[in-house]
C-alpha positions in Angstrom: 87.3 117.5 164.3 83.3 117.3 165.0 81.8 115.1 166.9 79.1 114.3 164.4 81.9 112.2 162.7 82.2 110.0 165.6 80.0 107.7 167.3 79.4 108.6 171.0 77.8 106.7 173.7 74.5 105.4 173.7 72.2 104.4 176.9 73.0 100.8 176.3 76.8 101.6 176.0 76.3 103.8 179.4 74.5 100.9 181.0 77.1 98.4 180.2 79.8 100.5 181.5 77.7 100.8 184.4 77.6 97.2 184.9 81.4 96.4 184.3 81.9 99.0 187.4 79.1 97.4 189.4 78.0 101.3 189.5 74.6 102.4 191.0 74.4 106.2 190.2 74.1 108.0 193.9 72.1 111.2 194.7 74.8 112.1 196.8 77.1 112.7 194.1 74.3 114.0 192.2 75.3 111.2 189.2 72.8 111.6 186.5 74.6 110.4 183.2 73.7 111.8 179.6 72.7 108.8 177.3 71.6 110.7 174.3 74.3 111.5 171.8 72.6 114.2 170.1 72.2 116.4 173.6 75.8 115.4 173.7 76.5 117.3 170.4 74.4 119.8 171.5 75.8 121.0 174.5 79.5 120.6 172.4 78.5 122.8 170.1 76.9 125.4 172.6 80.1 125.6 174.3 81.5 127.0 171.2 84.9 125.2 171.8 87.8 126.0 169.5 90.0 123.1 167.9 93.0 124.5 169.7 92.0 124.9 173.1 92.6 123.2 176.2 89.2 122.4 178.0 88.7 121.4 181.8 85.6 119.0 182.1 84.2 118.8 185.8 82.1 115.5 186.4 82.6 113.7 183.1 81.1 110.6 184.7 81.2 107.8 182.2 82.4 109.9 179.6 79.8 110.7 177.0 80.5 114.2 176.9 84.4 113.6 177.4 84.0 112.3 174.1 82.6 114.6 172.2 84.8 117.5 173.9 87.7 115.6 172.5 86.3 115.7 168.7 86.1 119.5 169.2 89.1 120.7 171.4 92.6 119.8 171.6 92.7 118.5 175.0 90.8 117.3 178.0 91.9 117.7 181.7 88.8 115.7 183.4 88.3 116.2 187.3 86.1 113.5 188.4 85.2 112.6 192.4 84.4 109.0 192.0 87.0 106.7 192.5 85.8 104.2 190.2 84.6 106.3 187.5 87.6 107.9 187.3 89.8 105.0 186.9 87.6 103.8 184.1 87.6 107.0 181.5 91.0 106.9 180.3 90.2 103.2 179.2 86.9 104.5 177.5 88.7 106.8 175.7 91.1 104.5 174.4 88.3 102.3 173.5 86.4 104.9 171.7 88.7 107.2 170.7 92.2 105.4 170.7 93.8 108.3 168.4 92.7 110.8 171.2 93.9 109.3 174.2 97.1 111.1 174.9 95.0 114.2 174.8 93.0 113.3 177.8 94.0 113.5 181.4 92.1 112.6 184.6 92.5 113.5 187.6 90.6 112.1 190.8 89.7 114.8 193.0 86.9 117.0 194.7 86.8 119.7 192.3 85.7 122.1 195.2 89.2 121.8 196.6 91.5 121.4 193.7 94.3 123.9 193.0 95.5 125.6 189.9 98.8 123.7 190.4 97.0 120.3 190.4 95.7 121.4 187.6 98.6 122.3 185.5 100.6 119.8 186.6 98.3 117.1 186.1 97.1 118.5 182.1 97.7 116.4 179.0 101.5 116.4 177.6 99.8 117.8 174.6 98.9 120.9 176.2 101.1 123.6 176.7 98.8 125.7 178.9 96.2 126.1 181.5 92.7 125.3 180.6 90.9 128.3 178.4 87.0 126.7 178.7 85.5 125.6 181.2 82.6 122.1 180.4 81.0 120.9 183.3 77.7 118.8 184.5 77.2 119.7 187.9 75.0 118.5 190.7 73.0 121.0 191.6 73.6 121.5 195.1 77.5 122.0 194.5 77.2 123.9 191.1 77.6 127.4 192.2 80.7 126.9 194.8 82.5 124.7 192.1 82.2 127.6 189.6 83.0 130.2 191.9 86.1 127.8 193.2 87.3 127.2 189.7 86.9 130.6 188.2 89.2 131.7 191.0 91.6 129.3 190.9 92.1 129.5 187.1 92.2 133.0 185.5 93.2 131.4 182.0 89.4 130.4 181.9 87.9 132.5 179.1 84.6 130.9 178.3 82.6 127.9 179.4 79.0 126.0 179.5 77.8 124.5 182.6 74.8 121.9 182.7 72.7 122.6 186.3 69.4 122.2 187.7 67.2 124.9 186.1 66.4 126.7 188.8 69.9 126.8 189.6 70.8 128.0 185.9 67.9 130.6 186.3 69.5 132.4 189.6 72.9 132.2 187.8 71.6 134.5 184.7 69.2 136.4 186.7 69.8 140.3 186.3 69.8 142.9 189.2 66.0 143.6 190.3 64.5 140.1 189.7 63.1 138.3 192.4 65.7 134.9 191.9 68.9 137.4 191.8 71.1 137.0 194.9 74.3 135.9 195.9 75.0 133.1 192.8 74.3 135.5 190.3 76.5 138.6 191.7 79.5 136.8 192.8 79.2 134.6 189.1 79.2 138.5 187.3 81.9 139.2 189.3 84.4 136.7 186.5 81.7 136.6 183.9 78.7 137.4 181.9 76.4 134.2 182.2 73.7 133.6 179.7 71.1 130.7 179.3 72.4 128.2 176.3 68.5 126.3 176.6 67.2 123.8 178.3 67.4 120.1 178.6 64.7 117.5 179.2 64.7 115.0 181.7 64.6 111.9 179.8 68.2 112.2 178.0 69.5 111.1 181.6 69.9 107.9 183.4 68.9 107.8 186.0 66.2 110.3 184.9 66.0 113.4 187.6 62.7 115.0 188.4 63.8 118.2 187.2 64.6 120.1 184.1 68.5 120.8 183.6 69.9 123.9 182.3 72.6 125.2 179.9 74.5 128.4 181.1 77.4 129.6 179.0 79.6 132.4 180.2 82.3 134.6 179.1 84.8 135.8 181.2 85.2 139.3 182.2 87.4 141.9 183.9 86.2 142.3 187.7 85.1 145.7 188.5 87.7 148.4 188.5 88.5 149.0 192.5 90.8 149.1 195.6 88.7 146.4 197.5 89.6 142.6 197.4 87.5 139.8 195.8 87.1 138.9 199.6 85.8 142.0 200.9 83.0 142.5 197.7 81.9 139.1 198.3 81.6 139.4 202.2 79.4 142.5 201.4 77.6 140.4 198.9 77.1 137.9 201.9 75.9 140.3 204.5 73.3 142.2 202.3 71.4 139.0 201.1 71.7 137.3 204.3 68.5 139.4 205.1 67.4 140.8 201.7 64.3 141.7 202.8 65.9 144.7 204.8 67.4 147.9 203.3 71.0 148.1 202.8 70.8 150.5 205.9 69.8 147.7 208.3 71.1 144.8 206.3 74.5 146.3 206.6 74.3 148.0 209.8 76.6 145.4 211.9 78.8 145.0 209.1 79.8 148.6 209.1 79.7 149.1 212.8 76.4 151.1 213.0 73.4 152.0 211.0 74.6 155.5 210.6 77.7 154.3 209.1 76.2 151.6 207.2 74.2 155.3 205.3 77.5 157.0 205.0 79.1 154.3 203.2 76.2 153.4 200.8 75.6 157.4 200.1 79.6 157.6 199.5 79.1 154.6 197.1 76.5 156.7 195.4 73.9 153.7 196.6 70.4 154.6 198.0 70.5 153.6 201.7 66.6 152.5 201.5 67.5 150.3 198.8 67.9 146.3 198.9 70.6 144.3 197.6 68.7 142.5 195.0 68.6 145.8 192.9 72.3 146.5 193.1 74.8 145.3 190.2 78.3 144.0 191.1 80.0 147.0 190.6 77.7 148.3 193.2 79.1 146.1 195.7 82.4 146.8 194.4 81.8 150.3 195.3 80.3 149.8 198.8 83.7 147.8 199.9 85.7 150.4 198.4 83.8 152.8 200.4 84.2 150.6 203.8 87.7 150.3 203.1 88.7 154.1 202.7 86.5 154.5 205.9 88.5 151.8 207.8 91.8 153.1 206.7 90.7 156.7 208.0 
């Protein structure tokens, strides 16, 4: 089952579908549709999907990528926020892949608000289990929140590929110590290891965005071994980066209760109080949260 053996939506097919729906892509929903079949094949290839997998697709739009994923995987649950677009997707799959229609389920919902149970209950009948892969074309303004929400809701996700604005892609994959390393980089590292899977130019989209897109591949990993909760660790991350130019002693002073308390917690976590948040890994932040937890329990 490879997408190379099947026709995919062309630019004229996409425009025809948009006309049927009287659709004018909006900036609000970040609607930029891929109109190049070769780009679809490239994205699907970079996602490294198994033929047995149940894939969660976010932002399927008019179905270009959905068809490609159905050619490579066993089942697809697609989440689409725009009602007319969501209601058309199954029809498009029936027309282009009549044999694959039963392997698709479409949920009309906001991916930021969807729950684990919503996804499991709406999965295709052929999918016995929760999705193990995520493939998404995400608007830049919600890309990181959507990724974090889905990874929190669906621990079954083992790997995936997201297409986001190039700048967002660079932030997600940035390592500790780099200038653009920040909250997105650290929080996603709690769930997964993210790497670049290349860039996508503007001409393969309709309407063409002003900025290049980046492909990010990720593989799930175990969170750091810590007694602190994810919420406690993320709270430290948010606090440290809210004033990223300050030393950790200063940035965490209010959170810890005082500068002296912050210094004690940092030293106990084996972190230099004079360091800044941008040099710390997710493991460092987990140790800081754990030391605060110990201190509060005393």
